[in-house]
C-alpha positions as CSV (number, residue, x, y, z in Angstrom):
1,M,109.6,157.5,41.5
2,T,107.6,157.9,38.3
3,A,109.1,159.3,35.1
4,E,107.5,162.6,34.1
5,T,106.5,162.7,30.5
6,T,106.7,165.9,28.4
7,P,103.4,166.6,26.6
8,E,103.7,166.6,22.8
9,P,103.1,170.0,21.2
10,V,99.6,170.3,19.9
11,E,99.5,171.2,16.2
12,P,96.6,173.3,15.0
13,N,94.1,171.6,12.8
14,R,95.0,172.2,9.2
15,D,91.7,172.1,7.4
16,E,92.5,174.4,4.5
17,Q,94.0,173.0,1.3
18,M,96.0,174.6,-1.4
19,H,96.1,173.1,-4.9
20,F,98.6,174.0,-7.7
21,R,99.9,172.3,-10.8
22,V,103.5,171.5,-11.7
23,T,105.1,169.6,-14.5
24,A,106.4,166.1,-13.9
25,D,110.0,167.4,-13.8
26,E,109.1,170.1,-11.3
27,K,107.3,167.5,-9.1
28,K,110.4,165.2,-9.1
29,A,112.6,168.2,-8.3
30,I,110.4,169.3,-5.4
31,E,110.1,165.8,-4.0
32,A,113.9,165.3,-4.3
33,N,114.5,168.7,-2.5
34,A,112.1,167.7,0.2
35,K,113.8,164.3,0.7
36,A,117.3,165.9,0.7
37,A,116.1,168.4,3.4
38,G,115.0,165.5,5.5
39,F,111.2,165.8,5.1
40,K,109.2,162.6,4.7
41,K,106.1,164.5,3.3
42,T,106.4,166.9,0.5
43,G,103.6,169.0,1.9
44,N,105.5,169.6,5.1
45,Y,108.5,170.7,3.1
46,L,106.5,173.1,1.0
47,R,104.7,174.5,4.1
48,T,107.9,175.0,5.9
49,L,109.5,176.6,2.9
50,G,106.5,178.9,2.3
51,L,106.3,180.0,5.9
52,Q,109.9,180.2,6.9
53,G,111.8,180.3,3.7
54,E,113.6,183.3,2.3
55,V,112.9,184.6,-1.1
56,K,115.7,186.6,-2.5
57,Q,114.6,189.5,-4.6
58,A,116.6,190.6,-7.7
59,L,118.4,193.8,-7.4
60,P,116.6,196.8,-8.9
61,P,118.2,197.8,-12.2
62,E,119.5,201.2,-10.9
63,L,121.2,199.6,-7.9
64,R,122.7,197.0,-10.1
65,R,124.1,199.7,-12.5
66,Q,125.6,201.6,-9.6
67,L,127.2,198.5,-8.1
68,V,128.7,197.6,-11.5
69,G,130.1,201.2,-11.7
70,I,131.6,200.9,-8.3
71,G,133.1,197.6,-9.2
72,T,134.7,199.1,-12.3
73,N,136.1,201.9,-10.3
74,L,137.6,199.5,-7.7
75,N,139.2,197.5,-10.5
76,Q,140.8,200.6,-11.9
77,I,142.1,201.6,-8.5
78,A,143.4,198.0,-7.9
79,R,145.3,198.2,-11.2
80,R,146.9,201.5,-10.2
81,I,147.9,200.1,-6.8
82,Q,149.5,197.1,-8.4
83,S,151.4,199.4,-10.8
84,S,152.5,201.6,-7.8
85,T,151.0,204.7,-9.3
86,L,148.2,205.4,-6.8
87,Y,147.3,209.1,-6.6
88,A,145.6,210.9,-3.8
89,T,142.4,211.2,-5.9
90,D,142.4,207.4,-6.3
91,E,142.6,207.0,-2.5
92,A,139.6,209.4,-2.0
93,A,137.6,207.6,-4.7
94,L,138.4,204.2,-3.1
95,K,137.2,205.5,0.3
96,Q,134.0,206.9,-1.2
97,A,133.3,203.6,-3.0
98,L,133.8,201.6,0.1
99,T,131.5,203.9,2.0
100,I,128.8,203.4,-0.6
101,I,129.3,199.6,-0.6
102,R,129.0,199.5,3.2
103,G,125.8,201.5,3.0
104,Y,124.3,199.0,0.6
105,L,125.3,196.0,2.7
106,S,124.0,197.3,6.0
C-alpha cells in the first residue's frame, strides 16, 4: 500500500513590492513583534497583519461625550443605590442608560 501525499497549497506569485521607511526603533519593534508572533520573515508578518489584522478606530467625539455622560449618570445611580436612597426616577434613568449602552455595543 502506498502512502498518499497531500499536495502543498500553491501560493500566488507575489511579484509586486511595497517600500516604506521606518526609523531604526520602529524597525526593531516591528521585527520583535514579528518574532513574538512566530513569523520568521518580517514581510510575512506585515502582509498577514495588513490583510487580516484589525485596525481599531477611535470613537467619534460625539459618541465619546455621550458615553462619558452615561458613565457619569451610572456612577450617580450607583452612589444612590449604595446609600439606599434609590428613587423610581433613578431606576428609569438606569434602565434607559443600559438600553443606550446595549445599542452601542451591538
